[in-house]
DRENMARKE-780317 format. One line per field, with one value per residue (C-alpha): residue number from 1; x, y, z. Coordinates in steps of 0.25 Angstrom, whole numbers, plus 5000, padded with zeros to 4 digits. Example, Ala and Ser with C-alpha at 12.3 -4.5 7.8 and 13.67 -1.06 7.14 Angstrom:
! DRENMARKE-780317
pati	c(1_2) .
c1	c(5049_5055) .
c2	c(4982_4996) .
c3	c(5031_5029) .
***
This chain:
! DRENMARKE-780317
pati	c(1_2_3_4_5_6_7_8_9_10_11_12_13_14_15_16_17_18_19_20_21_22_23_24_25_26_27_28_29_30_31_32_33_34_35_36_37_38_39_40_41_42_43_44_45_46_47_48_49_50_51_52_53_54_55_56_57_58_59_60_61_62_63_64_65_66_67_68_69_70_71_72_73_74_75_76_77_78_79_80_81_82_83_84_85_86_87_88_89_90_91_92_93_94_95_96_97_98_99_100_101_102_103_104_105_106_107_108_109_110_111_112_113_114_115_116_117_118_119_120_121_122_123_124_125_126_127_128_129_130_131_132_133_134_135_136_137_138_139_140_141_142_143_144_145_146_147_148_149_150_151_152_153_154_155_156_157_158_159_160_161_162_163_164_165_166_167_168_169_170_171_172_173_174_175_176_177_178_179_180_181_182_183_184_185_186_187_188_189_190_191_192_193_194_195_196_197_198_199_200_201_202_203_204_205_206_207_208_209_210_211_212_213_214_215_216_217_218_219_220_221_222_223_224_225_226_227_228_229_230_231_232_233_234_235_236_237_238_239_240_241_242_243_244_245_246_247_248_249_250_251_252_253_254_255_256_257_258_259_260_261_262_263_264_265_266_267_268_269_270_271_272_273_274_275_276_277_278_279_280_281_282_283_284_285_286_287_288_289_290_291_292_293_294_295_296_297_298_299_300_301_302_303_304_305_306_307_308_309_310_311_312_313_314_315_316_317_318_319_320_321_322_323_324_325_326_327_328_329_330_331_332_333_334_335_336_337_338_339_340_341_342_343_344_345_346_347_348_349_350_351_352_353_354_355_356_357_358_359_360_361_362_363_364_365_366_367_368_369_370_371_372_373_374_375_376_377_378_379_380_381_382_383_384_385_386_387_388_389_390_391_392_393_394_395_396_397_398_399_400_401_402_403_404_405_406_407_408_409_410_411_412_413_414_415_416_417_418_419_420_421_422_423_424_425_426_427_428_429_430_431_432_433_434_435_436_437_438_439_440_441_442_443_444_445_446_447_448_449_450_451_452_453_454_455_456) .
c1	c(4892_4900_4893_4878_4885_4889_4876_4868_4877_4875_4861_4860_4867_4859_4846_4852_4855_4841_4834_4842_4841_4826_4814_4816_4826_4825_4827_4815_4805_4809_4802_4789_4790_4795_4784_4773_4775_4766_4775_4784_4772_4770_4783_4783_4771_4777_4789_4780_4771_4784_4789_4775_4777_4790_4784_4772_4783_4790_4777_4778_4787_4777_4767_4756_4743_4730_4716_4704_4689_4679_4664_4658_4646_4646_4647_4658_4658_4673_4680_4692_4703_4714_4717_4726_4720_4719_4712_4697_4696_4689_4690_4678_4680_4671_4662_4646_4646_4645_4639_4625_4616_4619_4627_4633_4640_4646_4661_4670_4686_4696_4711_4723_4737_4750_4762_4776_4787_4799_4809_4810_4824_4823_4813_4806_4816_4819_4805_4805_4819_4813_4800_4810_4819_4806_4802_4817_4816_4803_4810_4822_4812_4806_4821_4822_4808_4813_4826_4817_4808_4820_4825_4812_4810_4825_4822_4808_4813_4826_4816_4808_4820_4825_4811_4810_4825_4821_4810_4817_4828_4818_4812_4826_4827_4813_4818_4830_4821_4812_4823_4829_4814_4813_4826_4823_4811_4816_4827_4818_4809_4820_4825_4837_4833_4824_4810_4815_4822_4811_4803_4814_4816_4801_4800_4811_4804_4792_4799_4805_4791_4786_4797_4794_4780_4787_4797_4786_4777_4789_4792_4778_4777_4790_4784_4772_4780_4789_4775_4771_4782_4782_4767_4767_4771_4777_4792_4801_4813_4820_4832_4833_4831_4844_4852_4848_4855_4867_4870_4881_4895_4895_4882_4889_4898_4904_4906_4893_4891_4880_4877_4870_4860_4855_4840_4839_4850_4845_4831_4839_4847_4833_4828_4839_4838_4824_4826_4837_4829_4818_4827_4830_4817_4814_4825_4820_4806_4810_4814_4805_4799_4797_4785_4778_4763_4753_4739_4725_4711_4698_4686_4671_4661_4646_4650_4650_4660_4649_4645_4633_4633_4626_4624_4622_4631_4635_4639_4650_4656_4656_4664_4677_4691_4705_4717_4731_4744_4757_4769_4781_4781_4790_4784_4793_4788_4798_4793_4795_4810_4812_4802_4809_4823_4820_4812_4825_4835_4826_4827_4841_4842_4833_4842_4854_4847_4844_4860_4864_4854_4860_4874_4870_4862_4873_4884_4874_4870_4886_4888_4877_4881_4895_4889_4880_4891_4900_4889_4885_4898_4900_4885_4889_4901_4892_4881_4894_4898_4884_4881_4894_4890_4876_4882_4891_4880_4871_4881_4884_4869_4870_4881_4874_4861_4869_4874_4860_4855_4868_4863_4878_4871_4858_4846_4850_4863_4858_4847_4857_4865_4852_4851_4864_4861_4848_4857_4867_4857_4848_4861_4864_4850_4850_4864_4859_4846_4856_4865_4853_4848_4861_4861_4848_4852_4866_4856_4847_4859_4866_4853_4858_4850_4855_4863_4851_4839_4849_4854_4843) .
c2	c(5194_5190_5199_5193_5179_5182_5188_5177_5166_5174_5175_5161_5158_5165_5161_5146_5151_5156_5144_5136_5144_5147_5142_5139_5136_5128_5141_5148_5138_5139_5153_5149_5136_5145_5154_5145_5131_5129_5121_5134_5142_5131_5131_5147_5146_5137_5147_5158_5151_5148_5162_5166_5157_5161_5176_5170_5163_5177_5183_5174_5184_5195_5196_5187_5195_5189_5194_5189_5192_5184_5186_5176_5174_5164_5162_5168_5160_5159_5147_5145_5136_5135_5128_5128_5137_5127_5129_5126_5133_5147_5157_5162_5172_5179_5174_5173_5174_5190_5192_5196_5194_5184_5172_5173_5187_5189_5192_5199_5197_5203_5201_5203_5196_5198_5188_5191_5182_5191_5181_5165_5162_5165_5154_5164_5167_5152_5149_5160_5156_5141_5147_5154_5141_5134_5145_5146_5130_5132_5142_5131_5121_5130_5132_5116_5116_5126_5118_5104_5111_5117_5104_5097_5108_5105_5090_5091_5100_5091_5080_5088_5091_5077_5071_5081_5078_5062_5066_5074_5062_5053_5060_5061_5046_5045_5053_5045_5033_5039_5043_5028_5022_5032_5027_5012_5014_5020_5010_4997_5003_5004_4990_4994_4990_4979_4983_4979_4992_4999_4991_4993_5008_5010_5001_5010_5022_5018_5015_5029_5035_5028_5034_5047_5046_5041_5053_5063_5057_5060_5074_5077_5073_5081_5093_5090_5089_5102_5110_5106_5115_5126_5126_5127_5116_5128_5126_5128_5120_5119_5125_5117_5105_5108_5112_5099_5090_5099_5105_5116_5111_5121_5115_5110_5124_5125_5117_5119_5116_5115_5126_5125_5134_5123_5122_5108_5110_5124_5116_5106_5117_5125_5111_5109_5124_5121_5110_5118_5129_5120_5114_5128_5132_5121_5123_5139_5133_5126_5140_5150_5162_5176_5183_5197_5196_5205_5207_5214_5209_5216_5208_5211_5206_5206_5204_5218_5221_5222_5207_5209_5200_5203_5193_5201_5200_5215_5214_5206_5219_5226_5227_5226_5224_5226_5221_5219_5212_5212_5202_5193_5178_5166_5153_5140_5126_5119_5105_5109_5108_5094_5092_5105_5099_5086_5093_5102_5090_5083_5095_5096_5081_5086_5096_5087_5078_5088_5093_5079_5078_5092_5087_5074_5082_5091_5081_5073_5087_5089_5075_5077_5089_5083_5071_5080_5089_5077_5071_5083_5085_5070_5072_5083_5075_5064_5072_5078_5064_5059_5071_5068_5053_5058_5066_5055_5045_5055_5056_5041_5039_5047_5039_5027_5031_5035_5022_5015_5023_5019_5004_5002_4998_4991_4998_4991_4997_5011_5010_5005_5018_5025_5020_5024_5037_5038_5032_5043_5052_5047_5046_5061_5065_5057_5063_5076_5074_5068_5080_5090_5083_5083_5099_5099_5091_5099_5112_5107_5104_5118_5125_5132_5129_5141_5132_5123_5132_5141_5130_5120) .
c3	c(4520_4531_4541_4536_4536_4551_4555_4550_4557_4569_4567_4565_4577_4586_4580_4583_4596_4599_4595_4603_4616_4613_4624_4639_4648_4660_4669_4660_4666_4682_4683_4680_4689_4700_4699_4696_4701_4714_4720_4722_4728_4738_4744_4743_4751_4762_4763_4765_4776_4784_4783_4788_4800_4802_4805_4812_4821_4823_4829_4841_4846_4847_4860_4861_4863_4865_4868_4873_4876_4882_4886_4896_4905_4916_4932_4940_4952_4956_4963_4972_4968_4956_4943_4931_4920_4909_4897_4897_4911_4913_4924_4933_4944_4954_4965_4966_4982_4982_4969_4965_4953_4942_4943_4929_4923_4910_4909_4899_4897_4889_4889_4881_4884_4879_4880_4874_4876_4878_4879_4875_4874_4858_4857_4848_4839_4837_4833_4823_4818_4816_4808_4800_4797_4793_4783_4777_4777_4767_4760_4757_4755_4744_4737_4737_4731_4720_4718_4715_4706_4699_4698_4693_4684_4678_4678_4672_4661_4658_4657_4647_4638_4638_4633_4623_4620_4619_4610_4600_4601_4597_4587_4580_4581_4576_4563_4562_4561_4552_4542_4543_4540_4529_4524_4526_4519_4507_4507_4509_4498_4488_4491_4498_4512_4517_4522_4536_4538_4535_4545_4556_4553_4555_4569_4574_4570_4576_4589_4589_4587_4599_4607_4603_4608_4622_4622_4619_4631_4639_4635_4636_4650_4654_4649_4658_4671_4666_4663_4678_4683_4672_4670_4656_4644_4635_4634_4626_4629_4615_4620_4633_4624_4616_4629_4637_4626_4625_4638_4639_4645_4658_4663_4676_4676_4689_4702_4711_4725_4735_4746_4758_4753_4744_4747_4751_4762_4765_4769_4778_4785_4787_4793_4802_4806_4811_4819_4826_4828_4834_4842_4847_4849_4857_4867_4868_4870_4884_4889_4895_4889_4896_4891_4894_4898_4898_4897_4901_4904_4905_4912_4913_4922_4926_4940_4947_4957_4968_4964_4956_4943_4930_4920_4909_4898_4897_4911_4908_4902_4915_4928_4919_4924_4916_4920_4915_4919_4913_4916_4912_4912_4909_4903_4904_4901_4908_4905_4890_4894_4890_4879_4871_4874_4867_4855_4854_4852_4843_4834_4835_4830_4819_4815_4817_4807_4796_4798_4794_4783_4778_4778_4771_4761_4758_4756_4746_4738_4737_4732_4722_4716_4713_4708_4699_4694_4690_4683_4675_4671_4665_4660_4651_4646_4642_4636_4627_4624_4621_4612_4604_4603_4598_4587_4583_4583_4575_4564_4564_4562_4551_4544_4547_4541_4528_4527_4529_4517_4509_4513_4521_4534_4539_4546_4559_4559_4556_4567_4578_4574_4576_4589_4594_4590_4597_4609_4609_4609_4620_4628_4626_4630_4642_4646_4644_4654_4664_4662_4665_4676_4682_4680_4687_4699_4700_4700_4712_4720_4717_4717_4704_4691_4683_4673_4672_4670_4661_4651_4650) .
***
């Protein structure tokens, strides 16, 4: 019999534990949000675009090969003089003085050139590092977005639990007022209480019934907001509702700290790196670039070396000549020295500004974390006390209800005690909500959502 009793007790305990721990936790919602929410995909696409741009910048180190082919028909009279080959000019060479036949001729021309910057004083490398810094910044911005999304999910879930708890709380009040109205009706019919007691109880009941509609609307609205992130209203948050009003004592755990790898700080760090690299790129842009040059050209014309000119189109592919040219050259835009120097200084000032923002934000985050940790510890103590006060008020209400049934106190006194009980219960729910919101804020500061996701 002892063994049977023991096994029955264990089975009952496990069943009760299973009921309390059934349903979703906050952490079980996050994977679906992370996989399906469009905003995350948008950030991922931005990261991929930045990485692709960095690879594109890296290809600038390769030789630049250009190919062209032309087929023209026109005159060929040459002219003496000199000019700058600006855009919009075209070249004509030849002489009509010794030529015979047509005054116009067909021409063909094809060429391929290669240009390879072999020495740029590190400018190409810095340009690639600059593009990589932009990609890293996008990666950190994505991490910040995920952090904000986790916080949004947590706050919406806490709001849902709070509104559901308020609705349950009001239903309990509704049941109390219904019982009081039933008792007063019986006592007034028996002539033991005035009819006014029944009307007063009914009035309080109807008021609580109206509040029930209000809290139902808040709960439904909270469900809609969390459905936006989760994608489905099918949520079982029964166990979370229990943990919401009765958090465990290890919620704030060990001392936490903020690291420089925090996404919000990392974004500022990458922004500072971007400006510093931009400053370096502007400095390097003022230096010359050494290039290897090479080219090959094929030219055909309807003008025969003997001086006879043919105006036939196919003759433009005859009388061909081929030439190649190799060399090394240096390009230096001396005028840009001053301009690039000013741009470099401007980027340095931007980097200094971001550095100061980084320091200020870091100090603020450390102060916020210390304040949040202190508030969490005190908030938990408040929850413990409000829970005790709620239980004491509930016992007091039961005792006063028994006294009212016995005719020892008036209905107004009972309703006052009921109001005190409602206040105690409401204060407990408010304290629990603030407690979990502080836990969520601390999780954002430390980037550690493990406790919040696993215990709510």
